VOPAGU-2260 file (C-alpha; in pm, 1 decimal, decimal comma):
REM VOPAGU-2260
SITE   aa  ch    i         X         Y         Z
SITE  UNK   A    0   11727,3    3511,6    8267,3
SITE  UNK   A    1   11915,8    3268,4    8039,6
SITE  UNK   A    2   11885,3    2984,9    8293,6
SITE  UNK   A    3   11514,1    3054,2    8338,8
SITE  UNK   A    4   11445,7    3039,3    7963,6
SITE  UNK   A    5   11647,2    2716,7    7933,8
SITE  UNK   A    6   11444,0    2563,4    8216,3
SITE  UNK   A    7   11118,3    2662,8    8046,9
SITE  UNK   A    8   11236,2    2512,8    7717,0
SITE  UNK   A    9   11341,4    2191,4    7891,6
SITE  UNK   A   10   11000,7    2176,7    8064,1
SITE  UNK   A   11   10816,5    2229,7    7735,2
SITE  UNK   A   12   11021,4    1957,3    7563,6
SITE  UNK   A   13   10942,1    1720,3    7850,3
SITE  UNK   A   14   10571,1    1807,4    7833,4
SITE  UNK   A   15   10572,3    1751,3    7455,5
SITE  UNK   A   16   10731,7    1408,0    7495,9
SITE  UNK   A   17   10476,0    1318,2    7765,3
SITE  UNK   A   18   10188,8    1423,5    7533,9
SITE  UNK   A   19   10329,1    1211,8    7250,5
SITE  UNK   A   20   10375,5     915,0    7483,8
SITE  UNK   A   21   10019,6     937,8    7621,1
SITE  UNK   A   22    9876,9     976,0    7271,2
SITE  UNK   A   23   10077,6     674,5    7151,2
SITE  UNK   A   24    9952,4     466,5    7444,8
SITE  UNK   A   25    9593,4     549,5    7356,8
SITE  UNK   A   26    9660,3     468,8    6992,3
SITE  UNK   A   27    9601,6     829,6    6889,9
SITE  UNK   A   28    9836,1     976,1    6633,4
SITE  UNK   A   29    9878,7    1351,2    6651,2
SITE  UNK   A   30    9858,4    1537,1    6322,0
SITE  UNK   A   31   10140,2    1771,9    6231,4
SITE  UNK   A   32    9903,2    2066,2    6279,1
SITE  UNK   A   33    9830,6    1962,2    6639,2
SITE  UNK   A   34   10196,0    1885,2    6703,6
SITE  UNK   A   35   10319,0    2217,5    6562,2
SITE  UNK   A   36   10048,4    2405,5    6751,7
SITE  UNK   A   37   10183,9    2248,6    7072,5
SITE  UNK   A   38   10539,5    2340,0    6972,4
SITE  UNK   A   39   10428,7    2696,9    6906,0
SITE  UNK   A   40   10268,2    2715,7    7251,5
SITE  UNK   A   41   10592,1    2590,3    7405,4
SITE  UNK   A   42   10785,7    2857,9    7215,1
SITE  UNK   A   43   10545,4    3123,9    7340,5
SITE  UNK   A   44   10586,3    3002,9    7698,3
SITE  UNK   A   45   10963,8    3010,3    7652,6
SITE  UNK   A   46   10932,1    3364,2    7506,9
SITE  UNK   A   47   11118,1    3250,9    7194,9
SITE  UNK   A   48   10964,1    3494,1    6945,6
SITE  UNK   A   49   11174,8    3389,9    6645,0
SITE  UNK   A   50   11081,6    3022,3    6682,9
SITE  UNK   A   51   10716,4    3109,0    6745,4
SITE  UNK   A   52   10708,8    3318,1    6427,8
SITE  UNK   A   53   10854,2    3035,5    6216,7
SITE  UNK   A   54   10611,4    2781,2    6363,8
SITE  UNK   A   55   10322,6    3023,2    6315,7
SITE  UNK   A   56   10414,3    3060,6    5947,4
SITE  UNK   A   57   10430,7    2681,8    5907,9
SITE  UNK   A   58   10102,7    2630,8    6092,0
SITE  UNK   A   59    9936,3    2888,1    5867,0
SITE  UNK   A   60   10063,9    2711,1    5554,1
SITE  UNK   A   61    9936,6    2374,0    5681,3
SITE  UNK   A   62    9595,7    2514,8    5777,5
SITE  UNK   A   63    9555,7    2698,9    5447,3
SITE  UNK   A   64    9623,9    2379,0    5252,6
SITE  UNK   A   65    9372,0    2189,8    5469,0
SITE  UNK   A   66    9113,0    2462,4    5407,6
SITE  UNK   A   67    9179,4    2454,6    5032,0
SITE  UNK   A   68    9146,2    2076,4    5030,4
SITE  UNK   A   69    8836,1    2086,7    5259,6
SITE  UNK   A   70    8951,4    1781,7    5452,3
SITE  UNK   A   71    9236,7    1672,1    5675,7
SITE  UNK   A   72    9581,0    1650,8    5522,6
SITE  UNK   A   73    9763,4    1321,9    5484,0
SITE  UNK   A   74   10110,5    1281,0    5630,5
SITE  UNK   A   75   10260,8    1299,4    5281,7
SITE  UNK   A   76   10080,9    1627,3    5209,4
SITE  UNK   A   77   10197,2    1772,4    5540,9
SITE  UNK   A   78   10554,8    1671,4    5460,1
SITE  UNK   A   79   10526,5    1825,7    5112,1
SITE  UNK   A   80   10415,0    2156,2    5262,9
SITE  UNK   A   81   10708,8    2159,8    5503,5
SITE  UNK   A   82   10952,4    2079,1    5221,6
SITE  UNK   A   83   10794,1    2354,4    5010,4
SITE  UNK   A   84   10846,1    2605,7    5292,0
SITE  UNK   A   85   11210,3    2499,5    5322,4
SITE  UNK   A   86   11260,0    2531,9    4946,2
SITE  UNK   A   87   11103,1    2879,4    4939,6
SITE  UNK   A   88   11323,3    2993,6    5227,1
SITE  UNK   A   89   11634,1    2857,2    5053,0
SITE  UNK   A   90   11536,8    3047,2    4736,9
SITE  UNK   A   91   11497,3    3363,9    4942,3
SITE  UNK   A   92   11838,3    3301,3    5093,5
SITE  UNK   A   93   11995,2    3261,3    4746,7
SITE  UNK   A   94   11838,3    3586,1    4622,6
SITE  UNK   A   95   11944,1    3789,6    4926,3
SITE  UNK   A   96   12241,2    4024,2    4881,0
SITE  UNK   A   97   12546,3    3935,6    5090,3
SITE  UNK   A   98   12534,9    4264,6    5281,5
SITE  UNK   A   99   12186,4    4188,1    5424,6
SITE  UNK   A  100   12308,5    3972,5    5712,6
SITE  UNK   A  101   11981,6    4020,2    5904,7
SITE  UNK   A  102   11779,9    3848,1    5631,5
SITE  UNK   A  103   12044,7    3578,8    5585,2
SITE  UNK   A  104   12044,3    3496,9    5958,6
SITE  UNK   A  105   11663,9    3490,8    5966,9
SITE  UNK   A  106   11647,0    3255,3    5666,8
SITE  UNK   A  107   11911,1    3022,8    5811,9
SITE  UNK   A  108   11724,0    3009,1    6144,3
SITE  UNK   A  109   11394,0    2945,0    5963,9
SITE  UNK   A  110   11547,6    2658,1    5766,0
SITE  UNK   A  111   11697,0    2510,1    6084,2
SITE  UNK   A  112   11358,2    2513,8    6261,0
SITE  UNK   A  113   11164,9    2380,6    5959,7
SITE  UNK   A  114   11411,2    2094,2    5910,2
SITE  UNK   A  115   11320,3    1968,4    6259,2
SITE  UNK   A  116   10972,7    1886,6    6124,8
SITE  UNK   A  117   11069,1    1779,4    5773,8
SITE  UNK   A  118   11082,9    1410,7    5684,2
SITE  UNK   A  119   11424,0    1246,2    5683,0
SITE  UNK   A  120   11569,6    1269,1    5334,1
SITE  UNK   A  121   11736,0     974,6    5161,8
SITE  UNK   A  122   12114,9     964,3    5143,9
SITE  UNK   A  123   12300,8     926,8    4815,9
SITE  UNK   A  124   12367,2     559,5    4896,9
SITE  UNK   A  125   11995,1     494,8    4948,4
SITE  UNK   A  126   11913,9     678,1    4624,2
SITE  UNK   A  127   12175,4     471,5    4441,1
SITE  UNK   A  128   12015,5     151,6    4574,0
SITE  UNK   A  129   11671,3     260,2    4447,8
SITE  UNK   A  130   11818,5     354,4    4108,3
SITE  UNK   A  131   11984,1      12,2    4078,5
SITE  UNK   A  132   11653,1    -152,7    4168,2
SITE  UNK   A  133   11474,1      47,6    3895,6
SITE  UNK   A  134   11748,7     -35,7    3644,8
SITE  UNK   A  135   11712,8    -407,4    3715,1
SITE  UNK   A  136   11333,2    -387,3    3674,8
SITE  UNK   A  137   11373,0    -206,6    3343,5
SITE  UNK   A  138   11644,6    -454,7    3236,8
SITE  UNK   A  139   11898,6    -176,8    3179,1
SITE  UNK   A  140   12256,1    -273,0    3262,2
SITE  UNK   A  141   12434,6      51,3    3178,8
SITE  UNK   A  142   12209,0     357,9    3165,6
SITE  UNK   A  143   12253,6     608,3    2883,6
SITE  UNK   A  144   12110,5     954,9    2821,2
SITE  UNK   A  145   11840,9     797,0    2602,1
SITE  UNK   A  146   11720,4     585,8    2896,7
SITE  UNK   A  147   11702,6     877,4    3139,4
SITE  UNK   A  148   11334,4     955,7    3070,1
SITE  UNK   A  149   11222,8     595,8    3131,8
SITE  UNK   A  150   11435,1     568,2    3443,9
SITE  UNK   A  151   11314,4     897,2    3592,9
SITE  UNK   A  152   10951,2     806,7    3517,6
SITE  UNK   A  153   10986,4     492,9    3730,7
SITE  UNK   A  154   11221,6     642,4    3987,5
SITE  UNK   A  155   11058,5     970,0    4089,9
SITE  UNK   A  156   10732,6     825,5    4228,5
SITE  UNK   A  157   10940,5     599,1    4455,4
SITE  UNK   A  158   11153,5     877,5    4600,4
SITE  UNK   A  159   10900,4    1161,4    4594,4
SITE  UNK   A  160   10906,3    1342,2    4926,9
SITE  UNK   A  161   11195,8    1127,7    5045,8
SITE  UNK   A  162   11474,8    1268,7    4830,0
SITE  UNK   A  163   11556,8    1598,0    4663,0
SITE  UNK   A  164   11501,0    1577,7    4286,6
SITE  UNK   A  165   11830,5    1756,3    4216,5
SITE  UNK   A  166   12025,6    1499,0    4417,9
SITE  UNK   A  167   11844,8    1212,9    4243,3
SITE  UNK   A  168   11928,6    1365,6    3905,7
SITE  UNK   A  169   12295,6    1410,8    4002,9
SITE  UNK   A  170   12327,8    1051,3    4126,9
SITE  UNK   A  171   12164,3     917,8    3811,0
SITE  UNK   A  172   12385,6    1137,1    3592,1
SITE  UNK   A  173   12696,9    1005,2    3768,2
SITE  UNK   A  174   12588,0     647,2    3690,4
SITE  UNK   A  175   12529,8     721,2    3319,9
SITE  UNK   A  176   12785,7     673,2    3047,8
């Protein structure tokens, strides 16, 4: 049974890559909703209920936002929804008592699956480079606590959706005197 499921998963991954390749050749870019729907179908074919449930939840969140907006979502909006789902799951994980291992395992699995579709986040080195760029534009050589508001006002729009705000704040705080 294990070998059969692995073969089905490998087949679905291959089919997904072929779809992406054909779409790219035609110049068609798949939306995240279409892509995740295909991933959910592959999970159903592989009889991977946990993965299907996570993808179904994500697909529902994406569709609901599109319905609320009454038009197609942009890539940035899709990424924001995925990051929001990850953040909510992490908050659930933090609030869960240590003796509820079933919920903890489910949350960890959900985060793992959602991170496959999340945009790549900036590293601390990349964030530091952006901060230095902002500092040079603002003509600030050594940032102080008084400058933090001005710096963050310029910085956050540049890293929005690409970096976690907490990490940005920590990196900036480490550079301050």
